[in-house]
N, C-alpha and C positions, 0 to 999 in steps of 0.2 A: 504494500500500500504506500507508494512513494509520495504522491502529492495530493493534498485535499484542500478544499476551499476553507479559508480561515473563518468564514462565517458559521460553518457547520462543524468545525473541528472539535469544539468542546463536547458536543453531544456524541460525536463519533468516537472520540477518545474515551469518554465515560463508558460507552457500550463495550469497547474493546478491552479496557482494563478490567472490567468486572468479569469478563470471560477468561482472562489469562490465568494460567497456572501459577502457583506460588513461586516466587524467586525470579520470575520473568520481569523484564524492564520494557517500558514503552517510552520512547523519546520523541518529543515533538520539537522540530527545529525550524528556525527561520530560513529564508532562502539562502542567505549567506552562511548560515551555520554558526554565527557568532552568538546567538541567543537560543537557549533551549530549556525545556521543562522535561524532567524525567520522572516517571511514576513507577514505583516498585510495589508489587503486591506482597505484603509481609505475611498475612494470614487471611482467613476468610473475611474479616471485617475491617482490617487495618491496612493503611497504605502509607508509603513514604514518598513525598514529593520533593524533588530537588530542583530549585529554580536557579538558573544561571543566565545572567544578562544584565538588565538594568539593576536588578537586586539579586543578591546571592544568598538564598535562604534554604533551609530544610524544614519541611513540615511533616508532622506525623498526624494523620487524620483518619477518621472512621469513614465508612461508606456513606453515612448520612451527610457528612460535610463535604465529601469529595466533589460533587457536582458544583456546589457553590464556589469552592476554592478554585477549581479549574477555570470557571468562568471569569473570576477576578484576575487570576494569573495570566490568562490569555489576553485580557484587556491591557494589562500592564506590559507584558513582554512583547506582544505582537500587535501594537495599536494600528499600524499602517500596512500590515502584511495582507496579501491577497491569497497566497498559497503557502501551505506549511507542509513540511516533510514529516512523515511518521515512520519510525523504525522500531521494530520489536527485537530485543536481544535477550540473552540469558545472563 
């Protein structure tokens, strides 16, 4: 899944990360690759979000907060992006 529209990326990422097995990583990158958000599924209900770009933070969130935090981070990290790259790694 190389390129997706930035407008629908938060919903697509949420659906993909919920389905991923434990320990897998999903990375969303800007076109230049200088800004990214990486989500790791720790266990059934907990996720670790690593933000690298305008802000460099690490968040530990539950599934209930995941959708809201993703939407906020996408707005901060990719405000003018039209296309985003999605990469799934182990």
